[in-house]
C-alpha positions as CSV (number, residue, x, y, z in Angstrom):
1,M,36.5,-18.2,3.4
2,A,38.7,-14.7,2.1
3,D,36.7,-15.1,-0.9
4,E,33.2,-14.7,0.6
5,Q,31.7,-11.5,1.7
6,S,29.7,-10.6,4.7
7,P,25.9,-9.4,3.7
8,K,26.8,-6.2,4.4
9,A,29.7,-5.9,2.5
10,A,27.6,-7.0,-0.4
11,I,24.9,-5.1,0.4
12,R,27.2,-1.9,0.0
13,R,28.5,-3.2,-3.4
14,I,25.1,-3.4,-4.8
15,V,24.4,0.2,-3.6
16,Q,27.2,2.0,-5.0
17,R,27.1,0.4,-8.4
18,R,26.1,3.0,-10.7
19,I,24.0,2.4,-14.1
20,R,23.7,4.9,-16.8
21,V,19.6,4.7,-18.4
22,A,19.3,5.8,-21.6
23,A,15.5,6.7,-22.0
24,P,15.0,8.7,-25.3
25,E,11.7,7.2,-25.5
26,V,10.1,7.2,-22.6
27,K,6.7,8.2,-22.4
28,E,4.4,9.2,-18.8
29,Q,0.8,7.7,-18.9
30,Y,-1.4,8.3,-16.0
31,C,-2.8,5.1,-14.4
32,N,-5.7,4.5,-11.8
33,Y,-5.8,0.8,-12.6
34,L,-4.2,-2.1,-11.3
35,T,-4.5,-6.0,-11.6
36,T,-2.0,-8.6,-10.3
37,Q,-1.2,-12.1,-11.3
38,A,1.6,-14.0,-9.5
39,S,3.0,-17.7,-9.5
40,A,6.2,-19.6,-8.4
41,E,8.0,-18.1,-11.6
42,R,6.6,-14.7,-12.4
43,V,4.7,-11.5,-10.7
44,V,2.6,-9.7,-13.3
45,L,1.6,-6.6,-12.7
46,N,-1.1,-5.0,-15.4
47,F,-1.7,-0.9,-15.1
48,G,-4.2,0.5,-17.0
49,F,-6.7,3.9,-17.2
50,D,-10.4,3.4,-15.7
51,P,-12.4,6.4,-16.8
52,R,-15.1,5.6,-14.4
53,R,-13.2,6.1,-11.6
54,G,-12.8,9.6,-12.1
55,P,-15.3,12.7,-10.8
56,A,-18.1,11.9,-13.4
57,P,-18.5,7.5,-13.9
58,N,-19.7,6.4,-17.4
59,D,-20.6,2.9,-17.2
60,A,-20.3,3.0,-21.1
61,Q,-16.7,2.9,-21.2
62,Q,-14.2,0.6,-19.8
63,A,-11.0,0.2,-18.4
64,K,-8.0,0.4,-21.0
65,L,-4.7,-1.7,-20.3
66,L,-1.9,0.3,-20.7
67,H,1.1,-1.7,-19.3
68,K,1.8,-5.5,-18.8
69,V,4.8,-5.6,-16.5
70,V,6.3,-8.9,-15.6
71,L,8.7,-9.7,-13.2
72,S,10.8,-12.3,-11.2
73,P,9.5,-13.3,-7.3
74,A,12.9,-11.1,-6.6
75,M,12.5,-8.2,-8.5
76,A,8.9,-8.0,-7.5
77,R,10.2,-8.1,-3.6
78,R,12.2,-5.3,-4.4
79,V,9.6,-3.3,-6.1
80,K,7.4,-4.0,-3.1
81,D,10.3,-2.6,-0.6
82,T,11.5,0.7,-2.9
83,L,7.7,1.5,-2.6
84,V,7.3,0.8,1.2
85,T,10.4,2.8,2.1
86,L,9.0,5.7,-0.5
87,F,5.8,5.9,1.4
88,Q,7.4,5.8,5.1
89,K,9.7,8.3,3.7
90,R,6.7,10.3,2.4
91,D,4.4,10.3,5.1
92,A,7.2,10.9,8.1
93,P,6.7,14.3,8.3
94,R,2.9,13.8,9.1
95,V,3.3,10.7,11.5
96,R,3.0,11.7,15.0
97,V,4.6,9.4,17.6
98,T,3.3,9.5,21.2
99,A,5.5,7.6,23.9
100,K,5.1,7.6,27.4
101,V,7.8,8.7,29.4
102,V,9.3,5.6,31.7
103,P,11.4,7.0,34.4
104,A,15.0,4.8,34.4
105,K,14.9,2.6,37.0
106,K,17.9,3.1,39.8
107,P,20.5,0.4,40.3
108,N,20.1,-2.0,42.9
109,R,23.6,-1.4,44.9
110,S,22.7,-4.0,47.3
111,A,23.5,-6.6,44.3
112,H,26.5,-5.5,43.1
113,N,28.0,-5.7,46.7
114,G,29.9,-8.9,47.1
């Protein structure tokens, strides 16, 4: 039992790990097209560019597949969770939360006498 870690301790250990990333040949490409496939073993994300989605659609052109990303289901969940968190933080200043104020109830003193 001494070797087992609580889930919170394991998460802290993972979060604190630092990874150095080398990216000398990274190229940026704009993608406005996405298709997906999934099986029990993998999730496939196909990113591409569709010129017909621009301001002047041209039916003679077709979408061009630029990147095919294959992920394990666990990594796909991490990507999903990361994107959800990113958009929650990004959209937080724009979100209005309205709540009805409910006054606190006074404690019933007769129930506590005994």
